[in-house]
PDB file with one MODEL, atoms N, CA, C and O in Angstrom:
MODEL        1
ATOM      1  N   MET A   1      -9.593   9.160   4.353  1.00  0.00           N
ATOM      2  CA  MET A   1      -8.352   9.341   3.646  1.00  0.00           C
ATOM      3  C   MET A   1      -7.779   7.960   3.349  1.00  0.00           C
ATOM      4  O   MET A   1      -7.838   7.062   4.189  1.00  0.00           O
ATOM      5  N   LYS A   2      -7.229   7.795   2.162  1.00  0.00           N
ATOM      6  CA  LYS A   2      -6.675   6.524   1.739  1.00  0.00           C
ATOM      7  C   LYS A   2      -5.170   6.673   1.530  1.00  0.00           C
ATOM      8  O   LYS A   2      -4.710   7.653   0.944  1.00  0.00           O
ATOM      9  N   PHE A   3      -4.408   5.689   2.015  1.00  0.00           N
ATOM     10  CA  PHE A   3      -2.956   5.715   1.879  1.00  0.00           C
ATOM     11  C   PHE A   3      -2.491   4.530   1.053  1.00  0.00           C
ATOM     12  O   PHE A   3      -3.008   3.421   1.186  1.00  0.00           O
ATOM     13  N   LEU A   4      -1.504   4.781   0.197  1.00  0.00           N
ATOM     14  CA  LEU A   4      -0.801   3.724  -0.518  1.00  0.00           C
ATOM     15  C   LEU A   4       0.642   3.787  -0.056  1.00  0.00           C
ATOM     16  O   LEU A   4       1.330   4.783  -0.279  1.00  0.00           O
ATOM     17  N   ILE A   5       1.099   2.726   0.588  1.00  0.00           N
ATOM     18  CA  ILE A   5       2.458   2.670   1.110  1.00  0.00           C
ATOM     19  C   ILE A   5       3.330   1.968   0.073  1.00  0.00           C
ATOM     20  O   ILE A   5       3.076   0.821  -0.295  1.00  0.00           O
ATOM     21  N   ASP A   6       4.348   2.665  -0.387  1.00  0.00           N
ATOM     22  CA  ASP A   6       5.209   2.157  -1.448  1.00  0.00           C
ATOM     23  C   ASP A   6       6.240   1.169  -0.893  1.00  0.00           C
ATOM     24  O   ASP A   6       6.404   1.035   0.320  1.00  0.00           O
ATOM     25  N   ALA A   7       6.914   0.495  -1.793  1.00  0.00           N
ATOM     26  CA  ALA A   7       7.847  -0.580  -1.455  1.00  0.00           C
ATOM     27  C   ALA A   7       9.003  -0.127  -0.569  1.00  0.00           C
ATOM     28  O   ALA A   7       9.544  -0.930   0.191  1.00  0.00           O
ATOM     29  N   GLN A   8       9.389   1.140  -0.650  1.00  0.00           N
ATOM     30  CA  GLN A   8      10.523   1.616   0.144  1.00  0.00           C
ATOM     31  C   GLN A   8      10.174   1.764   1.627  1.00  0.00           C
ATOM     32  O   GLN A   8      11.068   1.891   2.465  1.00  0.00           O
ATOM     33  N   LEU A   9       8.898   1.749   1.948  1.00  0.00           N
ATOM     34  CA  LEU A   9       8.466   1.899   3.332  1.00  0.00           C
ATOM     35  C   LEU A   9       8.053   0.540   3.892  1.00  0.00           C
ATOM     36  O   LEU A   9       7.603  -0.332   3.148  1.00  0.00           O
ATOM     37  N   PRO A  10       8.204   0.362   5.199  1.00  0.00           N
ATOM     38  CA  PRO A  10       7.936  -0.956   5.790  1.00  0.00           C
ATOM     39  C   PRO A  10       6.448  -1.298   5.839  1.00  0.00           C
ATOM     40  O   PRO A  10       5.595  -0.422   5.982  1.00  0.00           O
ATOM     41  N   MET A  11       6.164  -2.574   5.720  1.00  0.00           N
ATOM     42  CA  MET A  11       4.806  -3.091   5.841  1.00  0.00           C
ATOM     43  C   MET A  11       4.217  -2.694   7.199  1.00  0.00           C
ATOM     44  O   MET A  11       3.010  -2.484   7.324  1.00  0.00           O
ATOM     45  N   ARG A  12       5.066  -2.597   8.191  1.00  0.00           N
ATOM     46  CA  ARG A  12       4.639  -2.220   9.541  1.00  0.00           C
ATOM     47  C   ARG A  12       3.901  -0.879   9.541  1.00  0.00           C
ATOM     48  O   ARG A  12       2.930  -0.710  10.278  1.00  0.00           O
ATOM     49  N   LEU A  13       4.349   0.068   8.726  1.00  0.00           N
ATOM     50  CA  LEU A  13       3.687   1.369   8.641  1.00  0.00           C
ATOM     51  C   LEU A  13       2.254   1.208   8.138  1.00  0.00           C
ATOM     52  O   LEU A  13       1.338   1.846   8.656  1.00  0.00           O
ATOM     53  N   ALA A  14       2.062   0.369   7.141  1.00  0.00           N
ATOM     54  CA  ALA A  14       0.711   0.126   6.616  1.00  0.00           C
ATOM     55  C   ALA A  14      -0.178  -0.471   7.697  1.00  0.00           C
ATOM     56  O   ALA A  14      -1.336  -0.076   7.833  1.00  0.00           O
ATOM     57  N   ARG A  15       0.345  -1.407   8.458  1.00  0.00           N
ATOM     58  CA  ARG A  15      -0.453  -2.047   9.505  1.00  0.00           C
ATOM     59  C   ARG A  15      -0.812  -1.061  10.618  1.00  0.00           C
ATOM     60  O   ARG A  15      -1.923  -1.093  11.146  1.00  0.00           O
ATOM     61  N   ILE A  16       0.130  -0.187  10.970  1.00  0.00           N
ATOM     62  CA  ILE A  16      -0.149   0.821  12.002  1.00  0.00           C
ATOM     63  C   ILE A  16      -1.271   1.754  11.544  1.00  0.00           C
ATOM     64  O   ILE A  16      -2.170   2.076  12.320  1.00  0.00           O
ATOM     65  N   LEU A  17      -1.216   2.182  10.293  1.00  0.00           N
ATOM     66  CA  LEU A  17      -2.266   3.058   9.762  1.00  0.00           C
ATOM     67  C   LEU A  17      -3.611   2.328   9.702  1.00  0.00           C
ATOM     68  O   LEU A  17      -4.652   2.924   9.979  1.00  0.00           O
ATOM     69  N   GLN A  18      -3.592   1.044   9.342  1.00  0.00           N
ATOM     70  CA  GLN A  18      -4.834   0.269   9.306  1.00  0.00           C
ATOM     71  C   GLN A  18      -5.434   0.154  10.704  1.00  0.00           C
ATOM     72  O   GLN A  18      -6.645   0.303  10.871  1.00  0.00           O
ATOM     73  N   ILE A  19      -4.612  -0.106  11.692  1.00  0.00           N
ATOM     74  CA  ILE A  19      -5.090  -0.213  13.072  1.00  0.00           C
ATOM     75  C   ILE A  19      -5.686   1.115  13.529  1.00  0.00           C
ATOM     76  O   ILE A  19      -6.646   1.140  14.299  1.00  0.00           O
ATOM     77  N   ALA A  20      -5.109   2.219  13.049  1.00  0.00           N
ATOM     78  CA  ALA A  20      -5.607   3.551  13.410  1.00  0.00           C
ATOM     79  C   ALA A  20      -6.894   3.901  12.668  1.00  0.00           C
ATOM     80  O   ALA A  20      -7.489   4.951  12.908  1.00  0.00           O
ATOM     81  N   GLY A  21      -7.327   3.006  11.755  1.00  0.00           N
ATOM     82  CA  GLY A  21      -8.597   3.202  11.081  1.00  0.00           C
ATOM     83  C   GLY A  21      -8.512   3.786   9.685  1.00  0.00           C
ATOM     84  O   GLY A  21      -9.539   4.114   9.092  1.00  0.00           O
ATOM     85  N   TYR A  22      -7.306   3.923   9.148  1.00  0.00           N
ATOM     86  CA  TYR A  22      -7.155   4.473   7.805  1.00  0.00           C
ATOM     87  C   TYR A  22      -7.221   3.365   6.762  1.00  0.00           C
ATOM     88  O   TYR A  22      -6.767   2.244   6.993  1.00  0.00           O
ATOM     89  N   ASP A  23      -7.790   3.698   5.618  1.00  0.00           N
ATOM     90  CA  ASP A  23      -7.832   2.789   4.477  1.00  0.00           C
ATOM     91  C   ASP A  23      -6.428   2.789   3.874  1.00  0.00           C
ATOM     92  O   ASP A  23      -6.021   3.759   3.235  1.00  0.00           O
ATOM     93  N   THR A  24      -5.700   1.707   4.077  1.00  0.00           N
ATOM     94  CA  THR A  24      -4.285   1.659   3.713  1.00  0.00           C
ATOM     95  C   THR A  24      -3.970   0.387   2.945  1.00  0.00           C
ATOM     96  O   THR A  24      -4.441  -0.698   3.287  1.00  0.00           O
ATOM     97  N   VAL A  25      -3.159   0.540   1.894  1.00  0.00           N
ATOM     98  CA  VAL A  25      -2.698  -0.592   1.099  1.00  0.00           C
ATOM     99  C   VAL A  25      -1.189  -0.460   0.945  1.00  0.00           C
ATOM    100  O   VAL A  25      -0.687   0.615   0.617  1.00  0.00           O
ATOM    101  N   HIS A  26      -0.475  -1.539   1.179  1.00  0.00           N
ATOM    102  CA  HIS A  26       0.968  -1.577   0.903  1.00  0.00           C
ATOM    103  C   HIS A  26       1.125  -2.251  -0.454  1.00  0.00           C
ATOM    104  O   HIS A  26       0.314  -3.098  -0.829  1.00  0.00           O
ATOM    105  N   THR A  27       2.155  -1.881  -1.179  1.00  0.00           N
ATOM    106  CA  THR A  27       2.347  -2.505  -2.492  1.00  0.00           C
ATOM    107  C   THR A  27       2.494  -4.018  -2.386  1.00  0.00           C
ATOM    108  O   THR A  27       2.209  -4.728  -3.350  1.00  0.00           O
ATOM    109  N   LEU A  28       2.930  -4.524  -1.242  1.00  0.00           N
ATOM    110  CA  LEU A  28       3.017  -5.978  -1.067  1.00  0.00           C
ATOM    111  C   LEU A  28       1.644  -6.630  -0.971  1.00  0.00           C
ATOM    112  O   LEU A  28       1.523  -7.844  -1.130  1.00  0.00           O
ATOM    113  N   ASP A  29       0.601  -5.829  -0.712  1.00  0.00           N
ATOM    114  CA  ASP A  29      -0.767  -6.352  -0.659  1.00  0.00           C
ATOM    115  C   ASP A  29      -1.380  -6.500  -2.051  1.00  0.00           C
ATOM    116  O   ASP A  29      -2.421  -7.139  -2.205  1.00  0.00           O
ATOM    117  N   LEU A  30      -0.747  -5.917  -3.058  1.00  0.00           N
ATOM    118  CA  LEU A  30      -1.286  -5.954  -4.415  1.00  0.00           C
ATOM    119  C   LEU A  30      -0.992  -7.310  -5.060  1.00  0.00           C
ATOM    120  O   LEU A  30      -0.049  -7.992  -4.657  1.00  0.00           O
ATOM    121  N   PRO A  31      -1.786  -7.707  -6.055  1.00  0.00           N
ATOM    122  CA  PRO A  31      -1.587  -9.026  -6.675  1.00  0.00           C
ATOM    123  C   PRO A  31      -0.172  -9.263  -7.211  1.00  0.00           C
ATOM    124  O   PRO A  31       0.361 -10.365  -7.086  1.00  0.00           O
ATOM    125  N   GLN A  32       0.433  -8.237  -7.803  1.00  0.00           N
ATOM    126  CA  GLN A  32       1.784  -8.393  -8.356  1.00  0.00           C
ATOM    127  C   GLN A  32       2.859  -7.902  -7.382  1.00  0.00           C
ATOM    128  O   GLN A  32       4.025  -7.739  -7.743  1.00  0.00           O
ATOM    129  N   LYS A  33       2.437  -7.675  -6.160  1.00  0.00           N
ATOM    130  CA  LYS A  33       3.342  -7.225  -5.081  1.00  0.00           C
ATOM    131  C   LYS A  33       4.097  -5.961  -5.519  1.00  0.00           C
ATOM    132  O   LYS A  33       3.511  -5.061  -6.120  1.00  0.00           O
ATOM    133  N   ASN A  34       5.392  -5.900  -5.216  1.00  0.00           N
ATOM    134  CA  ASN A  34       6.184  -4.720  -5.546  1.00  0.00           C
ATOM    135  C   ASN A  34       6.469  -4.582  -7.041  1.00  0.00           C
ATOM    136  O   ASN A  34       7.017  -3.567  -7.472  1.00  0.00           O
ATOM    137  N   ALA A  35       6.111  -5.571  -7.823  1.00  0.00           N
ATOM    138  CA  ALA A  35       6.317  -5.507  -9.273  1.00  0.00           C
ATOM    139  C   ALA A  35       5.127  -4.878  -9.995  1.00  0.00           C
ATOM    140  O   ALA A  35       5.116  -4.811 -11.224  1.00  0.00           O
ATOM    141  N   THR A  36       4.132  -4.420  -9.249  1.00  0.00           N
ATOM    142  CA  THR A  36       2.953  -3.793  -9.838  1.00  0.00           C
ATOM    143  C   THR A  36       3.375  -2.515 -10.556  1.00  0.00           C
ATOM    144  O   THR A  36       4.026  -1.659  -9.957  1.00  0.00           O
ATOM    145  N   PRO A  37       3.014  -2.375 -11.829  1.00  0.00           N
ATOM    146  CA  PRO A  37       3.405  -1.166 -12.574  1.00  0.00           C
ATOM    147  C   PRO A  37       2.672   0.074 -12.062  1.00  0.00           C
ATOM    148  O   PRO A  37       1.549  -0.010 -11.564  1.00  0.00           O
ATOM    149  N   ASP A  38       3.327   1.213 -12.194  1.00  0.00           N
ATOM    150  CA  ASP A  38       2.746   2.469 -11.741  1.00  0.00           C
ATOM    151  C   ASP A  38       1.390   2.753 -12.389  1.00  0.00           C
ATOM    152  O   ASP A  38       0.504   3.328 -11.757  1.00  0.00           O
ATOM    153  N   THR A  39       1.234   2.352 -13.636  1.00  0.00           N
ATOM    154  CA  THR A  39      -0.044   2.603 -14.316  1.00  0.00           C
ATOM    155  C   THR A  39      -1.197   1.888 -13.621  1.00  0.00           C
ATOM    156  O   THR A  39      -2.317   2.397 -13.589  1.00  0.00           O
ATOM    157  N   GLU A  40      -0.927   0.725 -13.072  1.00  0.00           N
ATOM    158  CA  GLU A  40      -1.966  -0.002 -12.334  1.00  0.00           C
ATOM    159  C   GLU A  40      -2.155   0.574 -10.933  1.00  0.00           C
ATOM    160  O   GLU A  40      -3.275   0.631 -10.424  1.00  0.00           O
ATOM    161  N   ILE A  41      -1.067   0.997 -10.321  1.00  0.00           N
ATOM    162  CA  ILE A  41      -1.149   1.597  -8.985  1.00  0.00           C
ATOM    163  C   ILE A  41      -1.970   2.876  -9.042  1.00  0.00           C
ATOM    164  O   ILE A  41      -2.701   3.174  -8.098  1.00  0.00           O
ATOM    165  N   ASN A  42      -1.871   3.627 -10.109  1.00  0.00           N
ATOM    166  CA  ASN A  42      -2.630   4.869 -10.240  1.00  0.00           C
ATOM    167  C   ASN A  42      -4.128   4.641 -10.236  1.00  0.00           C
ATOM    168  O   ASN A  42      -4.880   5.580  -9.979  1.00  0.00           O
ATOM    169  N   LEU A  43      -4.589   3.437 -10.509  1.00  0.00           N
ATOM    170  CA  LEU A  43      -6.011   3.122 -10.549  1.00  0.00           C
ATOM    171  C   LEU A  43      -6.575   2.820  -9.170  1.00  0.00           C
ATOM    172  O   LEU A  43      -7.791   2.747  -8.997  1.00  0.00           O
ATOM    173  N   ILE A  44      -5.707   2.646  -8.200  1.00  0.00           N
ATOM    174  CA  ILE A  44      -6.153   2.274  -6.853  1.00  0.00           C
ATOM    175  C   ILE A  44      -6.767   3.456  -6.145  1.00  0.00           C
ATOM    176  O   ILE A  44      -7.200   3.333  -4.999  1.00  0.00           O
TER     177      ILE A  44
ENDMDL
END
């Protein structure tokens, strides 16, 4: 299962899920950070 953690949620949540073994990306991990457009996020 893959999770995308949006800007309104803390980076800490993404790290906890990663430690638990889930494929997780926070929007801050993306090249454009929280400014990444939804159209690009949909491709992840």
